C-alpha positions in Angstrom: 4.1 -18.0 2.0 1.8 -18.2 -1.4 3.5 -17.6 -4.8 1.8 -16.7 -7.8 3.5 -16.0 -11.2 1.5 -13.6 -13.4 2.7 -13.8 -17.0 1.6 -10.1 -18.0 3.0 -9.2 -21.5 3.0 -5.7 -20.4 4.8 -5.0 -23.7 4.2 -1.4 -23.9 3.1 -1.5 -27.3 1.7 1.8 -27.2 1.7 3.2 -30.8 4.5 5.6 -29.5 7.0 2.8 -29.1 8.5 3.1 -32.5 8.7 6.7 -32.5 9.9 9.6 -30.1 6.6 10.4 -28.4 6.7 9.7 -24.7 4.3 7.2 -23.4 2.6 6.2 -20.1 0.6 3.2 -19.1 -1.4 2.0 -16.2 -2.1 -1.5 -14.8 -3.7 -2.8 -11.6 -2.6 -6.1 -10.0 -4.5 -7.7 -7.3 -2.9 -10.0 -4.6 -4.9 -12.8 -2.7 -6.7 -12.0 0.3 -4.7 -13.2 3.3 -4.3 -13.1 7.0 -2.1 -11.0 9.0 1.2 -13.0 9.5 0.9 -14.5 5.8 2.5 -13.2 2.7 1.9 -13.7 -1.0 4.3 -13.0 -3.9 3.6 -12.4 -7.3 5.8 -11.9 -10.5 5.2 -9.3 -13.3 6.6 -9.4 -16.7 7.5 -6.1 -18.5 8.7 -6.7 -22.0 10.9 -4.8 -24.4 8.9 -5.3 -27.7 11.4 -3.9 -30.0 13.4 -6.5 -32.0 16.3 -4.2 -32.7 17.1 -1.9 -29.9 17.9 -2.1 -26.2 15.5 -0.2 -23.9 16.8 1.4 -20.8 15.0 1.6 -17.7 16.2 4.4 -15.2 14.5 2.8 -12.3 11.8 0.6 -10.9 10.6 1.8 -7.5 7.4 2.6 -5.3 5.9 5.9 -6.0 6.8 8.2 -3.1 4.8 7.7 0.0 2.4 5.3 -1.5 4.0 2.3 0.3 5.0 4.2 3.6 3.7 1.4 5.8 5.7 -1.2 3.9 3.1 -3.7 2.9 4.5 -4.3 -0.5 8.2 -5.1 -1.0 10.2 -5.6 -4.4 12.1 -8.8 -3.9 13.9 -9.0 -7.2 14.2 -7.5 -10.7 15.6 -9.9 -13.5 16.6 -9.3 -17.0 16.5 -12.8 -18.7 17.7 -15.1 -15.9 20.2 -12.8 -14.2 19.1 -10.6 -11.2 19.9 -7.1 -11.7 19.8 -3.8 -9.6 16.4 -1.9 -9.6 18.4 1.1 -11.1 19.8 1.6 -14.7 18.4 -1.5 -16.2 19.3 -2.3 -19.9 16.8 -4.8 -21.6 18.0 -6.3 -24.7 15.6 -6.7 -27.7 12.5 -8.7 -27.3 13.5 -9.6 -23.7 11.6 -9.6 -20.5 12.0 -7.7 -17.4 10.7 -10.1 -14.3 9.7 -8.2 -11.1 8.8 -10.3 -8.1 6.7 -8.3 -5.4 5.9 -9.8 -2.0 2.4 -8.4 -0.3 3.0 -8.9 3.5 0.4 -6.8 5.4 1.4 -5.0 8.5 -1.8 -3.8 9.7 -5.5 -3.6 9.4 -5.4 0.2 8.4 -6.8 0.8 4.9 -4.4 2.8 2.6 -5.3 6.5 2.4 -5.3 6.7 -1.4 -7.2 8.4 -4.3 -5.7 7.5 -7.6 -7.1 5.5 -10.4 -10.5 6.8 -9.9 -10.8 4.9 -6.6 -10.4 6.4 -3.2 -9.9 4.2 -0.1 -9.1 5.2 3.5 -11.4 8.3 4.0 -12.2 9.1 7.6 -15.9 8.4 8.1 -17.9 11.2 9.7 -18.9 10.6 13.3 -22.5 9.8 13.7 -24.3 9.2 17.0 -25.6 5.6 17.4 -27.5 3.5 19.8 -25.3 1.4 22.0 -26.8 -1.7 20.5 -25.8 -0.6 17.0 -22.2 0.1 18.4 -22.2 -3.5 19.6 -23.0 -4.8 16.0 -20.2 -3.0 14.5 -17.6 -4.5 16.9 -18.6 -7.9 15.8 -17.9 -7.0 12.1 -14.9 -8.7 10.6 -11.8 -6.8 10.7 -10.4 -6.2 7.1 -8.1 -3.7 5.2 -7.4 -2.8 1.7 -3.8 -1.9 1.1 -2.7 -0.1 -2.1 0.7 1.2 -3.5 2.1 2.3 -6.8 5.0 0.8 -8.2 6.6 2.7 -11.3 8.9 1.8 -14.0 10.7 4.9 -15.4 11.7 4.3 -19.1 14.7 6.3 -20.4 16.3 5.6 -23.7 15.4 5.2 -26.6 11.7 5.2 -25.6 10.9 7.5 -22.8 7.9 7.2 -20.5 6.6 5.7 -17.3 4.5 2.6 -16.5 2.3 2.6 -13.5 1.4 -0.7 -11.7 -1.2 -0.3 -8.8 -0.6 -3.0 -6.3 -3.8 -4.1 -4.4 -4.0 -6.5 -1.3 -6.6 -7.2 1.1 -5.9 -8.2 4.7 -7.9 -9.7 7.5 -6.9 -10.5 11.1 -4.4 -12.9 12.0 -5.1 -16.6 13.1 -4.8 -15.4 16.7 -6.7 -12.2 16.2 -3.6 -10.1 15.4 -4.5 -6.7 14.1 -0.6 -5.6 13.6 2.3 -7.7 12.6 5.8 -6.7 12.8 7.6 -9.9 12.0 8.5 -12.8 14.2 6.1 -15.2 13.0 7.4 -16.5 10.0 6.3 -19.2 7.3 8.6 -20.7 4.8 8.0 -23.1 1.8 11.3 -24.1 0.2 11.5 -24.3 -3.6 11.2 -21.5 -6.5 14.3 -19.6 -5.1 13.1 -19.8 -1.4 15.5 -21.5 1.1 14.4 -22.5 4.6 16.6 -23.1 7.6 15.4 -25.0 10.6 17.3 -26.2 13.6 19.2 -24.9 16.4 20.1 -21.2 17.1 22.4 -20.9 19.9 24.0 -17.5 21.4 26.9 -17.2 23.5 27.6 -14.1 25.5 30.2 -14.8 28.0 30.0 -11.4 29.7 26.3 -11.9 30.4 25.9 -15.7 30.5 29.0 -17.7 31.1 28.9 -21.4 30.4 28.8 -21.7 26.5 26.4 -21.1 23.9 22.5 -21.1 25.1 19.8 -22.4 22.8 17.1 -19.7 22.0 13.6 -20.3 20.9 12.8 -19.4 17.4 9.3 -18.7 16.5 9.8 -19.8 12.8 12.3 -20.8 10.1 14.9 -18.5 9.0 13.9 -17.6 5.2 16.5 -16.7 2.5 16.0 -16.2 -1.2 18.7 -18.0 -3.5 19.1 -17.1 -7.2 22.0 -18.9 -8.8 24.9 -18.1 -6.6 23.3 -15.0 -5.1 21.7 -15.2 -1.5 19.5 -12.4 -0.1 17.8 -12.1 3.3 15.1 -9.6 4.2 15.5 -9.1 7.9 11.9 -8.2 8.4 11.0 -11.8 7.6 13.7 -13.1 10.3 11.8 -14.9 13.3 12.2 -13.8 16.9 15.0 -15.7 18.8 14.0 -15.6 22.6 16.4 -16.2 25.6 15.2 -16.0 29.2 17.6 -14.2 31.7 17.5 -15.5 35.1 19.2 -14.0 38.3 20.4 -17.4 39.4 22.1 -17.9 36.3 23.3 -14.4 35.6 25.1 -12.9 38.8 25.0 -9.2 37.5 21.1 -9.3 37.9 19.5 -8.3 41.1 18.4 -11.4 43.0 14.9 -13.0 42.0 15.0 -10.7 38.7 14.0 -12.6 35.5 14.0 -10.8 32.0 13.8 -11.9 28.5 16.0 -11.1 25.6 14.4 -10.9 22.1 16.4 -10.9 19.1 14.7 -9.9 15.7 15.6 -8.6 12.1 16.6 -5.1 11.7 13.4 -3.2 10.4 13.8 -2.8 6.5 17.3 -4.1 6.3 18.3 -6.4 3.5 21.4 -8.8 3.7 23.0 -10.3 0.7 25.7 -12.7 0.0 26.7 -16.0 -1.8 26.2 -19.5 -2.0 28.4 -21.9 -3.9 26.5 -24.8 -3.3 28.6 -25.8 -0.2 29.2 -22.4 1.9 27.0 -19.4 2.6 28.3 -16.0 3.4 25.8 -13.3 4.0 26.8 -9.6 4.6 25.0 -6.6 6.0 23.0 -8.7 8.5 21.3 -6.5 10.8 19.4 -7.3 14.2 17.3 -5.6 16.8 18.1 -6.3 20.3 15.2 -5.8 22.8 15.0 -7.0 26.7 11.8 -7.0 28.7 11.3 -7.7 32.3 9.8 -11.0 33.3 9.9 -14.5 31.6 7.8 -13.9 28.5 6.4 -16.5 26.1 6.9 -16.7 22.4 3.1 -15.9 22.2 3.3 -12.7 24.4 6.3 -11.5 22.5 4.4 -12.1 19.2 1.5 -10.1 20.6 3.8 -7.3 21.4 5.7 -6.4 24.6 7.2 -3.2 26.2 11.0 -3.1 26.0 13.3 -2.0 28.7 16.2 -1.7 26.1 16.0 -1.6 22.6 18.8 -1.1 20.2 20.2 -2.2 16.7 23.3 -4.1 15.8 24.3 -3.7 12.0 27.0 -4.8 9.6 27.3 -8.4 10.6 28.2 -11.3 8.7 26.9 -14.9 8.5 29.4 -17.4 7.6 29.7 -21.3 7.1 31.7 -23.5 9.5 30.3 -26.9 8.6 29.5 -27.0 4.7 26.2 -27.9 3.5 26.1 -31.7 3.0 22.6 -33.7 2.2 20.7 -30.9 3.8 22.8 -30.3 7.2 24.7 -27.0 7.5 26.1 -25.1 10.3 26.6 -21.3 10.3 28.2 -18.9 12.4 28.0 -15.1 13.3 30.3 -13.2 15.5 30.4 -9.4 16.8 31.6 -7.3 19.6 29.1 -4.6 21.0 30.1 -1.0 21.4 30.3 0.6 24.7 27.0 1.3 26.3 24.9 -0.2 23.3 21.7 -0.1 25.3 21.7 3.3 27.1 20.5 1.5 30.2 23.0 1.4 32.9 22.3 -1.9 34.3 22.3 -3.9 31.2 25.1 -2.0 29.8 27.5 -3.2 32.6 27.6 -6.5 30.8 26.7 -5.6 27.2 29.5 -3.0 26.9 32.1 -4.4 24.7 30.6 -7.9 25.1 31.4 -10.4 22.5 28.4 -12.2 20.8 28.8 -15.5 19.1 26.0 -17.2 17.3 25.9 -20.9 16.0 23.1 -22.1 13.8 23.2 -25.9 13.3 20.3 -27.5 11.6 18.9 -28.1 7.9 18.6 -26.1 5.0 16.0 -26.8 2.4 15.6 -25.0 -1.1 
């Protein structure tokens, strides 16, 4: 993940700031051109230019529909050095508001947008072409322009709205990916980013007796740490892959193999605390899929057809061996509801099943 700090003194010094007139402002911020499976982060700074008055911001959010595909994400909003909610923000005199946004493209479809005097994503009229010309088009490099509008709604004493147009450009992934729904994760520790690498074992006694089984992870587990606060965007969670074989699981018909895929719940955000020794993260959400056959990590990343597909929410990650010189062991435990998957075969051993996850490895930040 690339990180860029853009010190933009969006100080909103629109002559109106000292009076009662409403203001509006517009600004465009461009992100680096990147491949699918990559991400880049920028930090914008909006300032309260008043030396005497607090400025209240009602909300900082994406304009409705402009970020429907989820290419952009607001990671955090800070006033001074304190992280605050995106709603009802109070900015002291002459203080900055830092907004950190990540561009993580999901596909190669150019955004359909027509604001700021710039139109993208228009459908091209169909024009008959010679077969040789069609072949030439197919050899063109795939790329897309993604756009979204982030707005800051100022409330009191100065009312107004400030628009930030976010623009990113994506090209196909390193393995030719044209869509990306998570799983392949990169993580560089530092600047508030923590990276967990190491073991990820799961124990489902009702499904696979014999204790925890190690799963294959498709990348590190990424967290954001700001002071004592921890945040985990579940879209950034790698895939954890476990092969299910009939010779190990008596409930499966003879000769049958399947692959269990654990990934982060789409759009979910988990938050918690880190006291320098122990991590606790709440509202963790996972998506569980099972596909027939013994599928490799590369095949999973390219996309698979799932026999079952369901979510498990409201989970908690805790620490059972405190952080010590980089080493840490974390733990998660839950009990599935009755018939969680809706598949008669798999619900025989998933209904009411205890799931215990052990993460023993290294945490760098």
